[in-house]
C-alpha positions as CSV (number, residue, x, y, z in Angstrom):
1,M,-0.1,0.2,0.0
2,S,1.7,3.5,-1.0
3,K,2.0,6.0,1.3
4,R,-0.2,9.0,1.7
5,D,1.5,12.6,0.6
6,Y,2.8,14.0,4.4
7,Y,0.9,17.3,3.5
8,E,-2.2,15.6,2.5
9,V,-1.7,13.4,5.9
10,L,-1.8,16.4,8.5
11,G,-4.1,19.0,5.8
12,V,-2.2,21.5,5.0
13,S,-0.3,23.1,1.9
14,K,3.5,22.8,0.9
15,T,3.9,26.5,2.0
16,A,3.2,25.6,5.0
17,G,4.8,27.1,7.9
18,D,6.1,25.1,11.0
19,A,3.3,27.1,13.4
20,D,1.2,25.7,11.1
21,I,2.3,22.2,10.5
22,K,2.8,22.0,14.4
23,K,-0.8,22.8,15.0
24,A,-2.3,20.8,12.9
25,Y,0.1,17.2,13.9
26,R,-1.5,18.0,17.4
27,S,-4.9,18.2,16.6
28,L,-4.5,14.9,15.1
29,A,-2.5,13.9,17.8
30,V,-4.5,14.5,20.7
31,Q,-8.0,13.1,18.1
32,F,-6.4,9.9,17.3
33,H,-4.0,9.5,20.0
34,P,-4.0,5.3,20.8
35,D,-5.1,6.9,25.2
36,K,-7.5,8.0,23.7
37,N,-8.7,5.8,21.7
38,P,-7.8,2.3,22.9
39,G,-8.7,-0.9,20.7
40,D,-8.8,1.2,18.0
41,A,-6.6,-0.2,15.7
42,A,-7.5,2.2,12.4
43,A,-6.7,5.4,15.0
44,E,-3.8,4.7,16.1
45,E,-2.8,4.0,12.2
46,K,-3.5,7.3,11.6
47,F,-1.6,8.5,15.1
48,K,1.3,6.5,13.5
49,E,0.9,8.3,10.1
50,A,0.5,11.6,11.4
51,A,3.9,11.4,13.6
52,E,5.8,10.4,10.5
53,A,4.7,12.9,8.1
54,Y,5.4,15.3,11.2
55,S,8.8,13.8,11.6
56,V,9.6,15.1,8.6
57,L,8.4,18.4,8.0
58,S,9.0,19.2,11.3
59,D,12.9,18.9,10.4
60,S,14.1,21.8,7.4
61,Q,16.4,19.4,6.2
62,K,14.2,16.2,5.9
63,R,11.1,18.7,4.4
64,A,13.5,19.8,1.7
65,A,14.4,16.6,1.0
66,Y,11.1,15.3,0.9
67,D,9.6,18.3,-1.3
68,R,12.3,17.5,-3.7
69,F,12.2,13.6,-3.7
70,G,9.2,12.5,-2.1
71,H,9.1,9.3,0.1
72,Q,12.2,8.4,-1.8
73,G,14.3,11.8,0.0
74,V,13.6,10.3,3.3
75,G,14.1,6.7,2.5
76,A,13.7,4.6,5.5
77,G,14.1,6.8,8.3
78,A,11.1,8.5,8.2
79,G,9.2,5.0,9.1
80,G,10.7,5.0,12.4
81,A,9.1,7.9,13.7
82,G,5.4,6.8,14.4
83,F,3.9,6.3,17.4
84,D,7.0,5.1,19.3
85,A,9.5,7.7,18.6
86,G,9.0,9.7,21.6
87,F,5.0,9.5,22.4
88,S,4.3,6.8,24.8
89,N,1.0,8.4,26.3
90,M,-1.2,11.9,25.8
91,D,1.3,13.6,29.0
92,D,4.3,13.8,26.7
93,I,2.1,15.3,24.0
94,F,1.4,18.0,26.1
95,D,4.8,18.5,27.2
96,M,6.1,18.7,24.6
97,F,3.5,21.5,22.8
98,G,4.5,23.2,26.4
99,F,0.9,22.8,27.8
100,G,2.2,21.3,31.2
101,D,0.7,20.2,33.9
102,M,-2.4,22.2,32.4
103,F,-4.9,18.7,31.7
104,G,-6.6,16.5,33.8
105,G,-3.9,13.1,33.0
106,R,-0.9,14.9,35.4
107,T,-2.5,15.2,38.2
108,G,-1.3,12.3,39.9
109,R,2.7,13.9,39.6
110,R,1.1,16.2,41.7
111,T,2.6,16.0,45.5
112,T,2.9,18.5,48.1
113,V,5.6,16.8,49.4
114,Q,9.1,18.5,48.0
115,R,12.9,17.5,48.7
116,G,14.9,20.3,49.9
117,S,17.0,22.1,48.0
118,D,20.7,21.4,46.8
119,L,23.5,24.2,48.7
120,R,26.7,24.9,47.8
121,Y,29.9,26.2,49.7
122,D,33.1,27.1,48.9
123,L,36.2,26.6,50.4
124,E,39.2,28.2,50.3
125,I,42.8,25.8,51.2
126,T,46.5,25.7,50.7
127,L,48.3,24.1,47.8
128,E,50.3,22.1,51.4
129,N,46.7,21.0,52.9
130,A,45.3,19.6,49.0
131,A,48.5,17.9,49.4
132,T,47.9,16.5,52.6
133,G,44.6,16.3,53.2
134,K,42.5,17.9,55.7
135,D,39.4,17.3,58.7
136,E,37.7,21.0,58.4
137,K,35.2,22.2,60.0
138,L,31.9,24.4,58.0
139,R,29.6,26.3,59.3
140,I,26.8,25.7,57.2
141,P,23.4,28.1,57.3
142,R,20.2,26.2,56.1
143,L,16.7,25.5,56.3
144,E,16.0,23.5,59.2
145,T,12.6,21.4,59.7
146,C,11.0,23.5,62.3
147,V,11.1,21.4,65.3
148,E,8.1,23.3,67.6
149,C,5.6,21.9,65.0
150,D,7.4,19.5,63.3
151,G,7.9,20.5,60.0
152,V,3.9,20.5,59.9
153,G,3.7,24.8,60.3
154,A,0.7,24.4,62.1
155,E,0.6,26.0,66.3
156,K,1.3,22.4,68.7
157,G,-2.6,21.8,69.1
158,T,-3.8,22.5,65.9
159,T,-3.6,20.6,62.5
160,A,-3.7,22.0,58.8
161,E,-7.3,21.6,57.2
162,S,-7.7,20.3,54.3
163,C,-9.1,23.2,51.7
164,V,-12.7,22.7,50.6
165,T,-11.8,23.9,47.6
166,C,-9.9,21.9,45.2
167,Q,-10.2,19.0,47.9
168,G,-7.1,18.8,49.3
169,S,-5.2,18.3,46.2
170,G,-3.9,21.6,45.3
171,Q,-5.9,22.3,42.1
172,T,-9.2,23.1,40.4
173,R,-10.4,21.3,37.7
174,Y,-13.0,22.3,35.5
175,Q,-13.9,21.2,31.2
176,Q,-12.9,22.1,28.3
177,G,-14.7,20.4,25.8
178,F,-12.9,16.4,25.8
179,F,-10.1,18.3,28.4
180,S,-10.2,18.5,32.1
181,V,-7.7,21.4,32.3
182,M,-6.2,22.2,36.0
183,R,-5.2,25.2,38.0
184,T,-3.7,26.1,40.9
185,C,-5.8,25.9,43.7
186,G,-6.4,30.2,44.3
187,N,-6.9,29.3,48.1
188,C,-4.3,27.2,49.1
189,Q,-1.9,28.2,46.5
190,G,-1.4,24.8,45.7
191,K,-0.7,23.5,48.8
192,G,-3.7,21.4,49.6
193,Q,-4.1,22.6,52.6
194,I,-5.2,25.3,55.4
195,I,-3.3,26.5,58.6
196,R,-5.7,28.5,60.9
197,T,-2.9,29.0,63.2
198,P,0.4,29.4,62.4
199,C,3.1,27.8,64.0
200,K,4.7,30.9,65.7
201,T,8.3,29.9,65.3
202,C,8.0,29.3,61.7
203,R,5.1,30.9,60.6
204,G,3.6,28.3,59.5
205,A,6.4,27.5,57.1
206,G,7.8,24.5,58.2
207,R,10.8,25.8,57.9
208,V,13.4,27.9,59.7
209,E,16.4,29.0,59.2
210,K,20.0,27.8,61.5
211,E,23.2,27.5,61.2
212,K,24.9,24.4,61.6
213,T,28.6,23.2,62.0
214,I,29.3,20.0,59.4
215,E,32.6,18.3,59.6
216,I,33.9,16.5,56.9
217,K,37.6,15.4,55.2
218,I,38.8,16.8,52.7
219,P,41.3,13.9,50.4
220,A,44.9,14.6,49.4
221,G,45.2,15.6,45.8
222,V,42.7,17.6,45.5
223,E,42.7,21.0,43.2
224,T,40.9,23.7,42.2
225,G,36.8,22.9,41.2
226,S,36.5,19.2,43.0
227,R,33.8,19.3,44.5
228,L,32.4,17.1,47.9
229,R,29.7,16.1,48.1
230,V,28.1,15.4,51.6
231,T,23.9,13.6,51.4
232,G,21.4,15.1,53.3
233,E,23.3,18.2,54.6
234,G,21.5,20.4,52.3
235,E,18.1,21.9,53.4
236,A,15.2,20.4,54.8
237,G,12.3,19.0,52.3
238,V,8.7,20.5,52.5
239,N,6.9,18.2,54.3
240,G,8.1,15.5,55.1
241,G,10.4,15.7,52.0
242,P,13.9,14.2,52.2
243,S,17.1,17.1,52.9
244,G,19.4,18.0,50.2
245,D,22.8,17.3,49.5
246,L,25.6,20.0,50.3
247,F,28.5,20.4,47.5
248,I,31.6,21.8,48.9
249,V,34.1,23.0,46.1
250,L,36.9,23.3,46.8
251,H,39.1,26.1,45.6
252,V,43.2,25.6,46.2
253,K,45.3,29.2,47.2
254,E,48.6,30.3,44.8
255,H,52.4,28.7,46.4
256,D,55.0,31.8,46.7
257,S,56.9,29.1,45.9
258,F,55.4,26.3,44.0
259,E,53.1,26.3,40.5
260,R,51.4,23.2,40.1
261,Q,49.5,21.8,36.6
262,G,47.7,18.3,37.3
263,E,50.2,16.3,39.8
264,N,53.4,17.7,39.1
265,L,55.1,21.0,40.7
266,Y,57.4,23.5,39.6
267,S,59.6,25.4,41.4
268,V,62.8,28.0,40.5
269,A,66.0,27.7,42.5
270,P,68.7,30.1,42.3
271,I,72.6,29.2,41.8
272,T,75.7,31.4,41.7
273,F,77.8,31.3,38.7
274,A,80.7,29.2,40.7
275,Q,78.3,26.6,40.9
276,A,76.4,26.8,37.3
277,A,80.3,26.3,36.3
278,L,81.8,24.1,38.8
279,G,79.0,22.3,39.9
280,A,77.8,21.9,43.3
281,D,74.7,20.1,46.4
282,I,72.3,22.3,46.8
283,T,69.1,22.1,48.7
284,V,65.8,23.1,47.0
285,K,62.2,23.2,49.3
286,T,59.2,21.1,48.5
287,L,56.3,20.7,50.2
288,D,57.8,17.2,52.2
289,G,60.3,20.2,53.7
290,E,64.0,20.0,51.9
291,E,65.8,17.9,49.9
292,E,69.6,17.5,48.1
293,L,69.9,18.3,44.1
294,K,72.9,17.6,42.4
295,V,74.0,20.2,40.3
296,P,76.8,19.4,37.3
297,A,79.5,21.9,36.4
298,G,79.0,23.5,33.2
299,T,74.8,23.7,34.2
300,Q,72.7,26.7,32.0
301,T,70.5,28.5,33.3
302,G,66.9,27.8,33.3
303,T,67.5,23.3,33.5
304,I,65.1,21.5,34.6
305,F,65.5,19.1,37.1
306,R,63.1,16.5,38.3
307,V,62.6,15.3,42.1
308,K,60.6,12.0,41.8
309,G,57.6,11.9,44.0
310,H,57.7,15.2,45.1
311,G,54.8,16.1,43.7
312,M,50.8,16.2,44.6
313,P,48.9,12.6,45.5
314,N,46.9,11.0,42.3
315,L,43.4,12.2,44.2
316,G,41.7,9.2,44.7
317,G,44.6,6.4,43.4
318,R,48.2,5.8,44.3
319,G,51.5,7.7,43.6
320,K,52.3,11.2,43.5
321,G,53.9,13.2,40.7
322,D,57.3,14.9,40.4
323,L,58.7,18.2,41.4
324,F,60.7,19.8,38.2
325,V,63.4,22.6,39.6
326,A,64.6,25.2,36.7
327,V,68.2,27.1,38.7
328,S,68.5,29.8,37.9
329,L,71.6,32.0,37.8
330,V,71.5,34.9,40.4
331,T,74.4,38.2,39.5
332,P,75.6,39.5,43.0
333,K,74.0,43.2,43.4
334,T,77.7,44.2,45.6
335,L,81.3,42.8,45.5
336,T,83.5,42.4,48.5
337,K,87.2,43.4,47.3
338,E,88.2,39.1,47.1
339,Q,84.8,38.7,44.7
340,R,85.9,41.4,42.9
341,K,90.3,40.6,42.7
342,L,88.6,36.8,41.4
343,L,86.0,37.8,38.6
344,E,89.1,40.3,37.5
345,Q,91.4,37.1,37.0
346,L,88.9,35.7,35.0
347,A,87.7,38.0,33.1
348,E,91.6,38.1,31.5
349,I,91.2,34.3,30.5
350,E,87.5,34.9,29.0
351,D,89.3,35.5,26.0
352,A,90.5,31.7,26.1
353,D,89.1,28.9,23.4
354,F,86.5,28.1,25.7
355,S,86.2,24.4,23.3
356,D,89.4,23.9,26.0
357,E,88.7,21.4,28.0
358,S,91.0,22.9,30.6
359,F,89.4,26.1,30.8
360,I,87.3,24.2,33.7
361,D,90.2,23.1,35.1
362,K,91.7,26.8,35.9
363,V,87.9,28.1,36.2
364,R,88.4,25.5,39.7
365,N,91.9,26.8,40.1
366,I,90.3,30.4,40.7
367,F,87.5,29.2,43.2
368,S,88.7,27.1,45.4
């Protein structure tokens, strides 16, 4: 059996705009949806046919191909639209067209019980704390369940009454054609209950703002942007709903001596000309203390040395990164008489052949 023209299926012209196509499909989808026509095979086929037509004509590229080549232009891909292409019930169609929970079919999903909001806390720590980990105490302001009324909102000895307007549902219903249209109850503002005598502590809200001290453990290896989640330490829920979570976002301060890149650290160590030329054992700073670093003779300024295992620990894993030390030649601003005399002696031989292997021996003799 050959397929009908998609424009004919939706009842629109070939020049119809997107809004007209959507409007036509909406009308057919509501009319022939299987939820509205249970057991009607003909209605189900018409619904599938309309869904297939809409899936092509609502897509600018598919529509252009269809206009040029007909059904062959969209191939088998269009046939996969139909009833199972994302519209399993009437609520899905209403959601697609922005009807939200206007219609009666969605009333069962409404509830006055609400989960509490999640909270965010930004915490700044040092690089040393990030390397070793740390136990931290935080003071968190948040909404907690009112202990005077147990979150009900009504004064002790009284109870909340069911709203007579919406019968406790939080919504009022009226009929519009074959649709059952729902609106938030204006009498109780959607809560479903009326509190005649509000709790004096929370003023009927059921929650009060308090500050709580939370103890957390910061694991070693965290970096700026790392998040810690503390389940159930967010704001209290409404009407018995679960509490939200607390998310702690970490910010690692910049360090005076080290720059971090992932698990590795980078620093600069000053050396003298004599140390660079003759070689020396120097002491370099690490996050763990101090380490000896061997600088070979003839080292140039900017040379980078690796100190293995003195970087940052792997977060959630084993091992540590490395420390990379760049040496920088420091020229003294003032000289003693002895230093000047030695350097003047060195200057006398600076024009020597630098490729001469005996040059380094002459320098050693001057500074020895």
